[in-house]
C-alpha positions in Angstrom: 3.4 324.5 175.3 4.5 321.3 173.6 6.7 320.0 170.8 6.8 316.6 169.2 9.7 314.1 168.9 10.3 315.1 165.3 10.8 318.7 166.2 13.1 317.8 169.1 15.2 315.5 166.8 15.4 318.3 164.1 16.5 320.8 166.7 19.2 318.6 168.1 20.4 317.6 164.6 20.6 321.3 163.6 22.2 322.6 166.8 19.2 324.7 167.7 19.2 326.2 171.2 16.5 324.6 173.3 15.4 328.0 174.5 14.4 328.8 170.9 13.0 325.3 170.0 12.0 323.4 173.1 9.1 323.2 175.4 8.4 326.6 176.9 10.1 328.5 174.1 8.0 331.4 172.9 7.7 330.8 169.1 6.3 334.3 168.5 9.2 335.9 170.4 11.6 333.9 168.3 9.9 335.2 165.1 10.0 338.8 166.5 13.8 338.5 167.3 14.4 337.7 163.6 12.9 341.0 162.6 15.1 341.4 159.5 14.0 338.1 158.0 10.9 338.6 155.8 9.9 335.0 156.2 9.9 335.3 160.0 7.9 338.5 159.9 5.4 336.9 157.6 5.2 333.9 159.9 4.7 336.1 162.9 1.9 338.1 161.3 0.2 334.9 159.9 0.2 333.2 163.3 -1.1 336.2 165.1 -3.8 336.6 162.4 -4.9 333.0 163.2 -4.8 333.6 166.9 -7.0 336.7 166.6 -9.5 335.0 164.2 -8.5 337.3 161.3 -7.5 334.2 159.3 -8.8 330.7 159.7 -5.5 329.2 158.6 -2.0 330.4 157.6 0.3 328.6 155.2 3.8 329.7 154.1 6.6 328.0 152.2 10.2 329.1 153.1 13.8 328.2 152.5 15.8 327.0 155.4 19.1 325.8 154.0 21.8 324.2 156.0 25.5 324.3 155.2 25.2 320.8 153.7 21.8 320.8 152.1 19.3 323.0 150.3 15.9 322.6 152.0 12.5 324.1 152.1 9.6 323.9 154.6 5.9 324.6 154.7 4.6 326.3 157.8 1.0 325.8 158.7 -0.8 327.5 161.6 -4.3 326.3 162.5 -6.4 327.1 165.6 -7.4 324.4 168.1 -11.1 323.7 167.7 -12.1 324.2 171.3 -9.5 326.9 172.0 -9.3 329.1 168.9 -6.7 331.5 170.4 -4.3 328.6 170.8 -2.6 327.7 167.5 -0.8 324.6 166.3 2.2 325.4 164.2 3.6 322.6 162.0 6.6 322.5 159.7 6.7 320.0 156.8 9.8 319.3 154.8 8.9 320.1 151.2 12.5 320.0 149.8 11.9 317.1 147.5 8.9 318.8 145.8 10.7 322.1 145.5 13.8 320.5 144.1 11.7 318.6 141.5 10.0 321.8 140.5 13.3 323.6 140.1 14.7 320.8 138.1 11.7 321.0 135.7 12.0 324.7 135.1 13.6 325.7 131.7 17.1 327.0 132.0 17.5 330.8 132.1 19.7 332.3 129.4 
């Protein structure tokens, strides 16, 4: 139903098709179309669970690397207070945190 300027800027910068990322795009349909991606399947199930009231919130961390950069995001789905079957889906760039965690892990032999 709506996307914010940050999402629009990210979509443009990453060459995303407006039909998959813009206003009017069906986020659940996009997740369904990526049926071989386990992160997309988990996101779809988590969002549907929030929409149906099975969960009060859904949170998932996932990798979304670009050709020039390793990056990770956190997806959070929360229901609107007055319209619980409507869900706000947000994505937060957590690349800095994940990179720091990986740098602090002992080397594998």
